[in-house]
N, CA, C and O atoms as CSV, one atom per row, in Angstrom:
chain,resi,resn,atom,element,x,y,z
A,1,ARG,N,N,-0.835,-8.906,-13.490
A,1,ARG,CA,C,-2.373,-7.380,-13.704
A,1,ARG,C,C,-3.571,-8.771,-13.078
A,1,ARG,O,O,-3.546,-9.997,-13.188
A,2,THR,N,N,-4.523,-7.802,-12.421
A,2,THR,CA,C,-5.601,-7.737,-12.181
A,2,THR,C,C,-6.481,-7.096,-13.177
A,2,THR,O,O,-6.139,-5.937,-13.415
A,3,PHE,N,N,-7.544,-7.521,-13.846
A,3,PHE,CA,C,-8.811,-6.787,-13.520
A,3,PHE,C,C,-10.092,-7.445,-12.414
A,3,PHE,O,O,-10.428,-8.570,-12.043
A,4,ILE,N,N,-10.482,-6.231,-12.196
A,4,ILE,CA,C,-11.508,-6.910,-11.626
A,4,ILE,C,C,-13.407,-6.777,-12.047
A,4,ILE,O,O,-14.141,-5.800,-11.905
A,5,GLY,N,N,-13.586,-7.531,-12.339
A,5,GLY,CA,C,-15.291,-7.224,-12.470
A,5,GLY,C,C,-16.620,-6.902,-11.373
A,5,GLY,O,O,-16.543,-6.707,-10.160
A,6,LYS,N,N,-17.509,-6.915,-12.006
A,6,LYS,CA,C,-18.381,-7.219,-10.593
A,6,LYS,C,C,-19.230,-8.139,-10.462
A,6,LYS,O,O,-20.443,-7.951,-10.555
A,7,ASP,N,N,-18.506,-9.614,-10.153
A,7,ASP,CA,C,-18.001,-10.721,-9.243
A,7,ASP,C,C,-15.930,-11.197,-8.917
A,7,ASP,O,O,-15.234,-12.179,-8.659
A,8,GLY,N,N,-15.771,-9.453,-9.212
A,8,GLY,CA,C,-14.533,-9.754,-8.495
A,8,GLY,C,C,-13.255,-10.012,-9.214
A,8,GLY,O,O,-13.057,-8.919,-9.745
A,9,PRO,N,N,-12.258,-10.791,-9.561
A,9,PRO,CA,C,-10.951,-10.836,-10.043
A,9,PRO,C,C,-11.093,-12.030,-11.656
A,9,PRO,O,O,-11.126,-13.250,-11.815
A,10,VAL,N,N,-11.132,-11.089,-12.369
A,10,VAL,CA,C,-10.958,-11.408,-13.515
A,10,VAL,C,C,-10.026,-12.403,-14.320
A,10,VAL,O,O,-8.960,-12.106,-14.860
A,11,PRO,N,N,-10.757,-13.886,-14.290
A,11,PRO,CA,C,-9.533,-14.147,-14.870
A,11,PRO,C,C,-8.261,-14.414,-16.588
A,11,PRO,O,O,-8.273,-14.339,-17.817
A,12,THR,N,N,-7.796,-14.583,-15.976
A,12,THR,CA,C,-6.747,-14.134,-16.620
A,12,THR,C,C,-6.206,-15.770,-17.688
A,12,THR,O,O,-5.941,-16.920,-17.340
A,13,ASP,N,N,-6.243,-15.149,-18.896
A,13,ASP,CA,C,-5.396,-16.854,-19.802
A,13,ASP,C,C,-5.281,-17.989,-19.195
A,13,ASP,O,O,-4.420,-18.460,-19.939
A,14,PRO,N,N,-5.399,-18.505,-18.711
A,14,PRO,CA,C,-4.258,-19.630,-18.436
A,14,PRO,C,C,-2.916,-20.088,-18.884
A,14,PRO,O,O,-1.804,-20.210,-18.370
A,15,ASN,N,N,-3.568,-20.332,-20.275
A,15,ASN,CA,C,-1.547,-20.014,-20.980
A,15,ASN,C,C,-0.502,-18.863,-21.036
A,15,ASN,O,O,0.654,-18.615,-21.380
A,16,ALA,N,N,-1.580,-18.332,-20.503
A,16,ALA,CA,C,-0.294,-16.771,-20.078
A,16,ALA,C,C,0.787,-17.238,-19.375
A,16,ALA,O,O,0.687,-18.114,-18.516
A,17,GLU,N,N,2.477,-16.361,-19.892
A,17,GLU,CA,C,2.823,-16.244,-18.999
A,17,GLU,C,C,2.923,-16.054,-17.711
A,17,GLU,O,O,1.853,-15.592,-17.317
A,18,ARG,N,N,3.783,-16.196,-16.729
A,18,ARG,CA,C,3.260,-15.616,-14.869
A,18,ARG,C,C,5.231,-15.267,-15.647
A,18,ARG,O,O,5.927,-15.325,-16.660
A,19,THR,N,N,5.203,-14.820,-13.801
A,19,THR,CA,C,6.493,-15.062,-13.089
A,19,THR,C,C,5.873,-15.645,-12.072
A,19,THR,O,O,4.836,-16.169,-11.665
A,20,LEU,N,N,7.054,-15.297,-11.821
A,20,LEU,CA,C,7.748,-16.320,-10.178
A,20,LEU,C,C,6.443,-16.642,-9.187
A,20,LEU,O,O,5.977,-17.602,-8.573
A,21,THR,N,N,6.029,-14.660,-9.513
A,21,THR,CA,C,4.565,-15.292,-7.865
A,21,THR,C,C,3.525,-15.813,-8.391
A,21,THR,O,O,2.390,-16.037,-7.969
A,22,GLY,N,N,4.337,-16.070,-9.900
A,22,GLY,CA,C,2.240,-16.885,-10.071
A,22,GLY,C,C,1.621,-15.541,-10.695
A,22,GLY,O,O,0.392,-15.607,-10.702
A,23,TRP,N,N,2.174,-14.220,-11.273
A,23,TRP,CA,C,1.295,-12.683,-11.808
A,23,TRP,C,C,1.452,-13.495,-13.777
A,23,TRP,O,O,1.993,-14.435,-14.358
A,24,GLU,N,N,0.571,-12.331,-14.051
A,24,GLU,CA,C,0.770,-12.606,-15.275
A,24,GLU,C,C,2.053,-11.050,-16.256
A,24,GLU,O,O,2.081,-9.841,-16.484
A,25,TYR,N,N,2.736,-12.149,-16.440
A,25,TYR,CA,C,4.085,-11.275,-17.453
A,25,TYR,C,C,3.161,-10.142,-18.258
A,25,TYR,O,O,2.523,-10.779,-19.095
A,26,PHE,N,N,2.799,-8.618,-18.358
A,26,PHE,CA,C,2.245,-8.132,-18.875
A,26,PHE,C,C,2.884,-7.041,-18.729
A,26,PHE,O,O,2.396,-6.412,-17.790
A,27,PRO,N,N,4.035,-6.330,-19.368
A,27,PRO,CA,C,4.457,-4.581,-18.845
A,27,PRO,C,C,3.728,-3.736,-19.452
A,27,PRO,O,O,4.014,-2.540,-19.400
A,28,PRO,N,N,2.697,-4.167,-20.111
A,28,PRO,CA,C,1.200,-2.353,-20.188
A,28,PRO,C,C,1.390,-2.438,-19.263
A,28,PRO,O,O,2.311,-1.691,-18.936
A,29,ALA,N,N,0.794,-3.317,-18.058
A,29,ALA,CA,C,0.274,-3.095,-16.967
A,29,ALA,C,C,0.908,-1.409,-16.668
A,29,ALA,O,O,0.116,-0.689,-16.060
A,30,LEU,N,N,1.953,-0.919,-16.970
A,30,LEU,CA,C,2.646,0.021,-16.219
A,30,LEU,C,C,2.008,1.241,-16.785
A,30,LEU,O,O,1.792,2.224,-16.075
A,31,GLY,N,N,1.628,1.189,-18.360
A,31,GLY,CA,C,0.699,2.297,-18.702
A,31,GLY,C,C,-0.659,2.617,-18.757
A,31,GLY,O,O,-1.205,3.716,-18.850
A,32,ILE,N,N,-1.166,1.386,-18.678
A,32,ILE,CA,C,-2.897,1.256,-18.120
A,32,ILE,C,C,-2.964,1.546,-16.724
A,32,ILE,O,O,-4.098,1.700,-16.270
A,33,ALA,N,N,-1.870,1.669,-15.845
A,33,ALA,CA,C,-2.487,2.145,-14.546
A,33,ALA,C,C,-1.887,3.596,-14.672
A,33,ALA,O,O,-2.350,4.720,-14.480
A,34,VAL,N,N,-1.114,3.287,-14.925
A,34,VAL,CA,C,-0.892,5.584,-14.557
A,34,VAL,C,C,-2.200,6.043,-15.529
A,34,VAL,O,O,-3.128,6.675,-15.024
A,35,ARG,N,N,-2.202,5.655,-17.044
A,35,ARG,CA,C,-2.954,6.575,-17.624
A,35,ARG,C,C,-4.624,6.645,-16.304
A,35,ARG,O,O,-5.103,7.649,-15.777
A,36,HIS,N,N,-5.100,5.111,-16.162
A,36,HIS,CA,C,-5.805,5.564,-15.078
A,36,HIS,C,C,-5.040,6.242,-14.323
A,36,HIS,O,O,-4.700,7.287,-14.878
A,37,THR,N,N,-4.709,6.140,-13.520
A,37,THR,CA,C,-4.400,7.111,-12.369
A,37,THR,C,C,-4.261,8.232,-12.430
A,37,THR,O,O,-4.641,8.851,-11.437
A,38,TRP,N,N,-3.592,9.142,-13.729
A,38,TRP,CA,C,-4.157,10.584,-14.131
A,38,TRP,C,C,-6.055,10.863,-13.606
A,38,TRP,O,O,-6.648,11.560,-12.783
A,39,GLU,N,N,-6.440,9.781,-14.730
A,39,GLU,CA,C,-7.935,10.161,-14.790
A,39,GLU,C,C,-8.149,10.414,-13.402
A,39,GLU,O,O,-8.051,11.520,-12.871
A,40,VAL,N,N,-8.544,8.980,-12.646
A,40,VAL,CA,C,-9.489,9.470,-11.337
A,40,VAL,C,C,-8.600,10.363,-10.313
A,40,VAL,O,O,-9.182,11.055,-9.477
A,41,GLY,N,N,-7.226,10.340,-10.383
A,41,GLY,CA,C,-6.307,11.529,-9.674
A,41,GLY,C,C,-6.761,12.923,-10.173
A,41,GLY,O,O,-6.191,13.798,-9.520
A,42,GLY,N,N,-7.382,13.293,-10.872
A,42,GLY,CA,C,-7.193,14.690,-11.346
A,42,GLY,C,C,-6.248,14.728,-11.967
A,42,GLY,O,O,-5.439,15.090,-11.112
A,43,HIS,N,N,-5.618,14.605,-13.007
A,43,HIS,CA,C,-4.871,14.781,-12.558
A,43,HIS,C,C,-3.235,15.421,-12.420
A,43,HIS,O,O,-2.532,16.119,-13.150
A,44,THR,N,N,-3.064,14.786,-11.088
A,44,THR,CA,C,-2.513,15.132,-10.370
A,44,THR,C,C,-0.911,13.489,-11.000
A,44,THR,O,O,-1.046,12.341,-11.421
A,45,PRO,N,N,0.944,14.793,-10.546
A,45,PRO,CA,C,1.332,14.199,-11.098
A,45,PRO,C,C,1.751,13.019,-10.467
A,45,PRO,O,O,1.547,12.848,-9.265
A,46,ILE,N,N,2.548,11.855,-11.452
A,46,ILE,CA,C,3.052,10.911,-11.475
A,46,ILE,C,C,3.775,10.764,-10.762
A,46,ILE,O,O,4.228,11.848,-10.394
A,47,PHE,N,N,4.694,9.035,-9.752
A,47,PHE,CA,C,5.406,9.317,-9.316
A,47,PHE,C,C,5.734,7.572,-9.434
A,47,PHE,O,O,5.191,6.687,-8.771
A,48,VAL,N,N,6.545,7.453,-10.244
A,48,VAL,CA,C,6.130,5.478,-10.675
A,48,VAL,C,C,6.830,5.254,-8.756
A,48,VAL,O,O,7.513,6.156,-8.270
A,49,THR,N,N,6.518,4.045,-7.991
A,49,THR,CA,C,7.176,3.623,-7.161
A,49,THR,C,C,7.960,2.330,-6.798
A,49,THR,O,O,8.867,2.424,-5.970
A,50,GLU,N,N,7.685,1.194,-7.334
A,50,GLU,CA,C,7.369,-0.054,-7.725
A,50,GLU,C,C,7.000,-0.087,-9.265
A,50,GLU,O,O,5.994,0.369,-9.809
A,51,ASN,N,N,8.000,-0.699,-9.782
A,51,ASN,CA,C,8.197,-1.603,-10.893
A,51,ASN,C,C,8.405,-2.396,-11.031
A,51,ASN,O,O,8.680,-2.273,-9.838
A,52,GLY,N,N,8.818,-4.153,-11.517
A,52,GLY,CA,C,9.852,-4.544,-11.832
A,52,GLY,C,C,8.916,-5.500,-12.093
A,52,GLY,O,O,7.744,-5.197,-12.321
A,53,ILE,N,N,9.621,-7.499,-12.075
A,53,ILE,CA,C,9.040,-8.585,-12.275
A,53,ILE,C,C,10.347,-9.681,-12.327
A,53,ILE,O,O,11.293,-10.050,-13.022
A,54,ALA,N,N,9.660,-9.899,-11.073
A,54,ALA,CA,C,9.799,-11.716,-10.450
A,54,ALA,C,C,10.424,-12.372,-11.439
A,54,ALA,O,O,9.665,-12.474,-12.403
A,55,THR,N,N,11.414,-12.833,-11.617
A,55,THR,CA,C,12.097,-14.117,-12.878
A,55,THR,C,C,12.968,-14.498,-12.771
A,55,THR,O,O,13.254,-14.338,-11.585
A,56,ALA,N,N,14.043,-15.169,-13.451
A,56,ALA,CA,C,14.751,-16.078,-13.153
A,56,ALA,C,C,16.130,-16.108,-14.039
A,56,ALA,O,O,17.299,-16.480,-13.940
A,57,ASN,N,N,15.091,-15.368,-15.128
A,57,ASN,CA,C,15.869,-14.871,-16.404
A,57,ASN,C,C,16.201,-13.371,-16.928
A,57,ASN,O,O,15.667,-12.750,-17.848
A,58,ASP,N,N,17.035,-13.062,-16.233
A,58,ASP,CA,C,17.760,-11.308,-16.271
A,58,ASP,C,C,17.601,-11.044,-18.021
A,58,ASP,O,O,18.063,-10.003,-18.488
A,59,ALA,N,N,16.905,-12.083,-18.950
A,59,ALA,CA,C,17.044,-11.272,-20.525
A,59,ALA,C,C,15.265,-10.839,-20.481
A,59,ALA,O,O,14.887,-9.803,-21.028
A,60,ARG,N,N,14.526,-11.541,-19.942
A,60,ARG,CA,C,13.261,-11.295,-19.458
A,60,ARG,C,C,13.159,-10.190,-19.053
A,60,ARG,O,O,12.777,-9.262,-19.767
A,61,ARG,N,N,13.572,-10.035,-17.480
A,61,ARG,CA,C,13.974,-8.568,-16.559
A,61,ARG,C,C,14.097,-7.826,-17.861
A,61,ARG,O,O,13.060,-7.255,-18.199
A,62,ILE,N,N,14.855,-7.734,-18.458
A,62,ILE,CA,C,15.073,-6.604,-19.065
A,62,ILE,C,C,14.073,-6.524,-20.072
A,62,ILE,O,O,13.659,-5.669,-19.289
A,63,ASP,N,N,13.237,-6.551,-21.052
A,63,ASP,CA,C,12.586,-7.323,-21.921
A,63,ASP,C,C,11.430,-6.922,-21.645
A,63,ASP,O,O,10.691,-6.306,-22.414
A,64,TYR,N,N,11.095,-7.375,-20.069
A,64,TYR,CA,C,9.971,-6.223,-19.236
A,64,TYR,C,C,9.886,-4.672,-18.836
A,64,TYR,O,O,8.854,-4.033,-18.637
A,65,THR,N,N,11.032,-4.277,-18.773
A,65,THR,CA,C,11.392,-3.459,-18.916
A,65,THR,C,C,11.124,-3.006,-19.575
A,65,THR,O,O,9.918,-2.760,-19.544
A,66,TYR,N,N,11.825,-2.514,-20.655
A,66,TYR,CA,C,11.522,-2.245,-22.031
A,66,TYR,C,C,11.038,-2.053,-21.948
A,66,TYR,O,O,10.952,-0.843,-21.741
A,67,ASP,N,N,9.388,-3.162,-21.956
A,67,ASP,CA,C,7.960,-2.810,-23.190
A,67,ASP,C,C,7.192,-1.952,-21.781
A,67,ASP,O,O,6.204,-1.233,-21.932
A,68,ALA,N,N,7.965,-2.231,-20.219
A,68,ALA,CA,C,6.923,-1.377,-19.662
A,68,ALA,C,C,7.347,-0.030,-19.682
A,68,ALA,O,O,6.401,0.748,-19.563
A,69,LEU,N,N,9.212,0.870,-19.868
A,69,LEU,CA,C,8.698,1.888,-19.712
A,69,LEU,C,C,8.668,2.986,-21.201
A,69,LEU,O,O,8.708,4.213,-21.296
A,70,ALA,N,N,8.556,1.594,-22.512
A,70,ALA,CA,C,8.264,1.749,-23.465
A,70,ALA,C,C,6.683,2.734,-23.656
A,70,ALA,O,O,6.691,3.805,-24.265
A,71,CYS,N,N,5.675,2.272,-23.160
A,71,CYS,CA,C,4.535,2.557,-22.365
A,71,CYS,C,C,3.698,3.277,-21.288
A,71,CYS,O,O,2.507,3.444,-21.024
A,72,LEU,N,N,5.074,3.671,-20.727
A,72,LEU,CA,C,5.078,4.372,-19.607
A,72,LEU,C,C,6.081,6.331,-20.446
A,72,LEU,O,O,6.153,7.427,-19.889
A,73,HIS,N,N,6.489,6.008,-21.512
A,73,HIS,CA,C,6.835,6.900,-22.286
A,73,HIS,C,C,6.109,6.955,-23.867
A,73,HIS,O,O,6.742,7.283,-24.870
A,74,ASP,N,N,4.848,6.616,-23.866
A,74,ASP,CA,C,3.826,6.531,-24.885
A,74,ASP,C,C,3.114,7.846,-23.646
A,74,ASP,O,O,2.923,9.055,-23.775
A,75,ALA,N,N,2.896,6.955,-22.572
A,75,ALA,CA,C,1.440,8.153,-21.412
A,75,ALA,C,C,2.476,9.351,-21.019
A,75,ALA,O,O,1.936,9.977,-20.107
A,76,MET,N,N,3.444,9.790,-21.259
A,76,MET,CA,C,4.557,10.710,-20.737
A,76,MET,C,C,3.687,11.786,-22.125
A,76,MET,O,O,2.901,12.723,-21.986
A,77,ALA,N,N,4.338,11.045,-23.603
A,77,ALA,CA,C,4.229,12.008,-24.745
A,77,ALA,C,C,2.872,12.729,-25.746
A,77,ALA,O,O,2.780,13.397,-26.776
A,78,ASP,N,N,1.514,11.836,-24.238
A,78,ASP,CA,C,0.232,11.827,-24.090
A,78,ASP,C,C,0.296,13.104,-23.179
A,78,ASP,O,O,-0.738,13.764,-23.283
A,79,GLY,N,N,0.983,13.502,-22.534
A,79,GLY,CA,C,0.786,14.617,-22.043
A,79,GLY,C,C,0.671,13.870,-20.242
A,79,GLY,O,O,0.716,14.805,-19.442
A,80,ILE,N,N,0.576,12.854,-19.708
A,80,ILE,CA,C,0.650,13.119,-18.327
A,80,ILE,C,C,2.134,12.992,-17.133
A,80,ILE,O,O,3.077,12.281,-16.786
A,81,ASP,N,N,1.637,13.896,-16.970
A,81,ASP,CA,C,3.148,14.661,-15.748
A,81,ASP,C,C,3.774,13.044,-14.717
A,81,ASP,O,O,3.334,12.850,-13.584
A,82,VAL,N,N,4.611,12.249,-15.253
A,82,VAL,CA,C,5.381,10.964,-14.904
A,82,VAL,C,C,7.140,11.980,-14.580
A,82,VAL,O,O,8.008,12.332,-15.379
A,83,ARG,N,N,7.023,12.150,-13.084
A,83,ARG,CA,C,7.679,12.827,-12.468
A,83,ARG,C,C,9.181,11.696,-12.259
A,83,ARG,O,O,10.363,12.041,-12.238
A,84,GLY,N,N,8.754,10.663,-12.160
A,84,GLY,CA,C,9.446,9.799,-11.675
A,84,GLY,C,C,9.561,8.721,-11.579
A,84,GLY,O,O,8.408,8.314,-11.722
A,85,TYR,N,N,10.464,7.507,-11.355
A,85,TYR,CA,C,10.133,6.060,-12.040
A,85,TYR,C,C,11.345,5.205,-10.878
A,85,TYR,O,O,12.538,5.389,-10.634
A,86,LEU,N,N,10.584,4.489,-10.508
A,86,LEU,CA,C,11.277,3.854,-9.179
A,86,LEU,C,C,11.532,2.271,-10.375
A,86,LEU,O,O,10.761,2.062,-11.312
A,87,HIS,N,N,12.774,1.317,-10.042
A,87,HIS,CA,C,12.709,0.154,-10.200
A,87,HIS,C,C,12.404,-0.471,-9.973
A,87,HIS,O,O,11.582,-0.580,-10.882
A,88,TRP,N,N,12.143,-1.808,-9.004
A,88,TRP,CA,C,11.905,-2.982,-8.024
A,88,TRP,C,C,11.905,-4.160,-8.793
A,88,TRP,O,O,11.394,-4.755,-9.742
A,89,SER,N,N,12.881,-4.192,-7.743
A,89,SER,CA,C,13.842,-3.309,-6.561
A,89,SER,C,C,15.830,-3.536,-7.482
A,89,SER,O,O,16.284,-4.141,-8.454
A,90,LEU,N,N,16.319,-2.704,-6.487
A,90,LEU,CA,C,17.414,-3.198,-6.514
A,90,LEU,C,C,17.989,-4.806,-6.225
A,90,LEU,O,O,18.148,-5.777,-6.965
A,91,LEU,N,N,18.163,-4.619,-5.092
A,91,LEU,CA,C,18.712,-6.079,-4.644
A,91,LEU,C,C,17.933,-7.262,-4.868
A,91,LEU,O,O,17.151,-6.920,-5.755
A,92,ASP,N,N,17.628,-8.807,-4.486
A,92,ASP,CA,C,16.659,-9.308,-4.216
A,92,ASP,C,C,17.084,-9.382,-2.398
A,92,ASP,O,O,18.038,-9.383,-1.621
A,93,ASN,N,N,15.215,-9.451,-2.482
A,93,ASN,CA,C,14.896,-9.688,-1.148
A,93,ASN,C,C,14.147,-11.029,-0.588
A,93,ASN,O,O,13.892,-12.171,-0.972
A,94,TYR,N,N,13.959,-10.238,0.493
A,94,TYR,CA,C,12.977,-12.013,1.290
A,94,TYR,C,C,11.388,-11.024,1.153
A,94,TYR,O,O,11.238,-9.909,1.652
A,95,GLU,N,N,10.550,-11.629,0.515
A,95,GLU,CA,C,9.771,-10.939,-0.923
A,95,GLU,C,C,8.596,-12.580,-0.591
A,95,GLU,O,O,8.971,-13.739,-0.768
A,96,TRP,N,N,6.969,-12.074,-0.014
A,96,TRP,CA,C,6.038,-12.873,-0.191
A,96,TRP,C,C,6.610,-14.504,0.183
A,96,TRP,O,O,6.425,-15.515,-0.494
A,97,GLY,N,N,7.274,-14.393,1.343
A,97,GLY,CA,C,7.416,-15.609,2.546
A,97,GLY,C,C,8.549,-16.359,1.840
A,97,GLY,O,O,8.885,-17.543,1.835
A,98,SER,N,N,8.933,-15.457,1.355
A,98,SER,CA,C,10.608,-16.784,0.018
A,98,SER,C,C,11.527,-15.546,-0.107
A,98,SER,O,O,11.388,-14.349,0.144
A,99,PHE,N,N,12.315,-16.157,-0.496
A,99,PHE,CA,C,13.751,-15.845,-1.103
A,99,PHE,C,C,13.626,-16.243,-2.749
A,99,PHE,O,O,14.585,-15.819,-3.394
A,100,ARG,N,N,12.832,-16.823,-3.371
A,100,ARG,CA,C,12.664,-17.829,-4.812
A,100,ARG,C,C,11.992,-16.152,-4.973
A,100,ARG,O,O,12.836,-15.382,-4.514
A,101,PRO,N,N,11.063,-15.575,-5.351
A,101,PRO,CA,C,10.596,-14.632,-6.336
A,101,PRO,C,C,11.926,-13.481,-6.397
A,101,PRO,O,O,11.783,-12.380,-5.864
A,102,THR,N,N,13.057,-13.808,-7.013
A,102,THR,CA,C,13.791,-13.067,-7.149
A,102,THR,C,C,13.592,-11.702,-8.367
A,102,THR,O,O,13.455,-11.852,-9.581
A,103,PHE,N,N,13.634,-10.218,-7.507
A,103,PHE,CA,C,13.040,-9.484,-8.352
A,103,PHE,C,C,14.319,-8.473,-8.330
A,103,PHE,O,O,13.809,-7.523,-8.926
A,104,GLY,N,N,15.480,-8.112,-8.068
A,104,GLY,CA,C,16.208,-7.747,-7.597
A,104,GLY,C,C,17.046,-7.285,-9.321
A,104,GLY,O,O,16.704,-7.969,-10.285
A,105,LEU,N,N,18.006,-6.230,-9.528
A,105,LEU,CA,C,19.081,-5.960,-10.986
A,105,LEU,C,C,20.351,-6.775,-10.025
A,105,LEU,O,O,21.545,-6.682,-10.310
A,106,ILE,N,N,19.832,-7.543,-8.893
A,106,ILE,CA,C,21.824,-7.568,-8.077
A,106,ILE,C,C,20.742,-8.892,-7.643
A,106,ILE,O,O,19.528,-8.882,-7.442
A,107,GLY,N,N,21.422,-9.644,-7.612
A,107,GLY,CA,C,21.216,-10.436,-6.825
A,107,GLY,C,C,22.316,-11.614,-6.202
A,107,GLY,O,O,23.285,-11.937,-6.889
A,108,TRP,N,N,22.082,-12.232,-4.830
A,108,TRP,CA,C,23.445,-11.732,-3.735
A,108,TRP,C,C,22.716,-13.482,-3.350
A,108,TRP,O,O,21.670,-14.097,-3.563
A,109,ASP,N,N,24.516,-13.785,-2.433
A,109,ASP,CA,C,25.000,-15.105,-2.261
A,109,ASP,C,C,24.106,-15.055,-0.594
A,109,ASP,O,O,24.129,-14.111,0.196
A,110,LYS,N,N,23.638,-15.896,-0.487
A,110,LYS,CA,C,22.389,-16.283,0.605
A,110,LYS,C,C,23.422,-16.535,1.728
A,110,LYS,O,O,22.895,-16.441,2.837
A,111,ASP,N,N,25.448,-16.984,1.781
A,111,ASP,CA,C,25.686,-17.605,2.884
A,111,ASP,C,C,26.283,-16.761,2.905
A,111,ASP,O,O,26.359,-16.324,4.053
A,112,THR,N,N,27.291,-15.722,1.603
A,112,THR,CA,C,28.489,-14.916,2.101
A,112,THR,C,C,27.918,-13.809,1.606
A,112,THR,O,O,28.823,-12.989,1.451
A,113,PHE,N,N,26.757,-13.301,1.235
A,113,PHE,CA,C,26.205,-12.436,1.280
A,113,PHE,C,C,27.330,-11.244,0.118
A,113,PHE,O,O,27.963,-10.196,-0.008
A,114,GLU,N,N,27.068,-11.942,-0.198
A,114,GLU,CA,C,28.478,-10.941,-1.393
A,114,GLU,C,C,27.388,-11.104,-2.902
A,114,GLU,O,O,26.868,-12.102,-3.400
A,115,ARG,N,N,27.351,-9.521,-3.338
A,115,ARG,CA,C,26.599,-9.097,-4.204
A,115,ARG,C,C,26.791,-10.066,-6.166
A,115,ARG,O,O,27.574,-10.950,-6.511
A,116,HIS,N,N,26.082,-9.599,-6.680
A,116,HIS,CA,C,25.398,-10.064,-7.969
A,116,HIS,C,C,25.324,-9.728,-9.320
A,116,HIS,O,O,24.927,-10.387,-10.281
A,117,PRO,N,N,25.765,-8.603,-9.239
A,117,PRO,CA,C,24.868,-7.137,-11.042
A,117,PRO,C,C,24.688,-8.344,-11.525
A,117,PRO,O,O,25.532,-9.235,-11.618
A,118,ARG,N,N,23.154,-8.378,-11.951
A,118,ARG,CA,C,23.224,-9.277,-13.279
A,118,ARG,C,C,22.998,-7.513,-14.506
A,118,ARG,O,O,22.672,-6.337,-14.342
A,119,PRO,N,N,23.495,-8.558,-15.814
A,119,PRO,CA,C,23.103,-7.381,-16.595
A,119,PRO,C,C,22.276,-6.097,-17.162
A,119,PRO,O,O,22.456,-5.132,-17.905
A,120,SER,N,N,20.985,-6.836,-16.137
A,120,SER,CA,C,19.636,-5.579,-16.120
A,120,SER,C,C,20.216,-4.737,-15.497
A,120,SER,O,O,19.961,-3.690,-16.091
A,121,LEU,N,N,21.049,-4.451,-14.391
A,121,LEU,CA,C,21.367,-3.145,-14.062
A,121,LEU,C,C,22.349,-2.546,-14.926
A,121,LEU,O,O,22.050,-1.353,-14.985
A,122,GLU,N,N,23.611,-2.819,-15.791
A,122,GLU,CA,C,24.082,-2.315,-16.556
A,122,GLU,C,C,23.017,-1.663,-17.930
A,122,GLU,O,O,23.042,-0.625,-18.591
A,123,TRP,N,N,22.482,-2.401,-17.918
A,123,TRP,CA,C,21.293,-1.895,-19.491
A,123,TRP,C,C,20.264,-0.819,-18.370
A,123,TRP,O,O,20.091,0.339,-18.750
A,124,LEU,N,N,19.549,-1.318,-16.862
A,124,LEU,CA,C,18.837,0.509,-16.431
A,124,LEU,C,C,19.818,1.115,-16.465
A,124,LEU,O,O,19.851,1.726,-17.533
A,125,GLY,N,N,20.911,1.352,-15.714
A,125,GLY,CA,C,21.413,2.723,-15.161
A,125,GLY,C,C,21.585,3.428,-17.045
A,125,GLY,O,O,21.273,4.519,-17.522
A,126,ASN,N,N,22.395,1.835,-17.834
A,126,ASN,CA,C,22.639,3.189,-19.185
A,126,ASN,C,C,21.846,4.040,-19.744
A,126,ASN,O,O,22.156,5.164,-20.139
A,127,VAL,N,N,20.102,3.189,-19.828
A,127,VAL,CA,C,19.270,4.188,-20.172
A,127,VAL,C,C,18.348,5.539,-19.149
A,127,VAL,O,O,17.388,6.269,-19.396
A,128,SER,N,N,19.227,5.353,-17.989
A,128,SER,CA,C,18.839,6.688,-16.562
A,128,SER,C,C,19.952,7.656,-17.423
A,128,SER,O,O,19.617,8.786,-17.780
A,129,ARG,N,N,21.213,7.145,-17.702
A,129,ARG,CA,C,22.260,7.788,-17.814
A,129,ARG,C,C,21.713,8.273,-19.851
A,129,ARG,O,O,22.295,8.852,-20.767
A,130,SER,N,N,21.225,8.041,-19.793
A,130,SER,CA,C,21.414,8.342,-21.305
A,130,SER,C,C,20.249,9.628,-22.035
A,130,SER,O,O,20.222,10.593,-22.798
A,131,GLY,N,N,19.230,8.616,-20.969
A,131,GLY,CA,C,17.786,9.096,-21.381
A,131,GLY,C,C,17.776,8.593,-22.757
A,131,GLY,O,O,17.572,9.417,-23.649
A,132,VAL,N,N,17.957,7.420,-23.049
A,132,VAL,CA,C,17.526,7.077,-24.227
A,132,VAL,C,C,16.771,5.985,-24.110
A,132,VAL,O,O,17.454,5.270,-23.376
A,133,LEU,N,N,16.176,5.628,-24.267
A,133,LEU,CA,C,15.800,4.059,-24.074
A,133,LEU,C,C,15.351,2.541,-25.447
A,133,LEU,O,O,14.338,2.332,-26.114
A,134,SER,N,N,17.115,1.566,-25.302
A,134,SER,CA,C,17.186,1.501,-26.139
A,134,SER,C,C,17.200,-0.575,-25.433
A,134,SER,O,O,17.807,-0.968,-24.437
A,135,HIS,N,N,16.423,-1.352,-26.286
A,135,HIS,CA,C,16.499,-2.571,-25.387
A,135,HIS,C,C,17.878,-3.352,-26.786
A,135,HIS,O,O,17.883,-3.238,-28.012
A,136,PRO,N,N,18.579,-3.882,-26.107
A,136,PRO,CA,C,20.022,-4.150,-26.197
A,136,PRO,C,C,20.000,-5.202,-27.734
A,136,PRO,O,O,20.811,-5.733,-28.492
A,137,ALA,N,N,18.864,-5.100,-27.609
A,137,ALA,CA,C,18.808,-6.997,-28.088
A,137,ALA,C,C,17.744,-7.444,-29.398
A,137,ALA,O,O,17.339,-8.459,-29.964
A,138,ARG,N,N,17.584,-5.811,-29.461
A,138,ARG,CA,C,16.682,-5.272,-30.718
A,138,ARG,C,C,17.799,-3.917,-31.715
A,138,ARG,O,O,17.345,-3.357,-32.713
């Protein structure tokens, strides 16, 4: 997340957890952004086209996505018309000038191109199929 003040970006807590891109780990950003967009967009229906986290720790990916989706659910319960959600990203890719920030629900071997589904893929697939947001560790 980045908040903008009258003099530009507002510094975040230097002790905050960071993702592999250096951004603050802050799942509520999705709900905040959706609520803001709903208001400034004149209540235009919303489709989330990119939400995810760059991390090498797949358990943190599940934590982040669970918390972000919980905030999205709360916004929807408050009457915000959300038409869809796309997780970023299905596959790790070349992002921000390197292969280092792994966003994907599926990793891959850069030499063989073999794909390696992560537990977060199965978890998010179960959420999608069941329509029930549950956390595997809670």
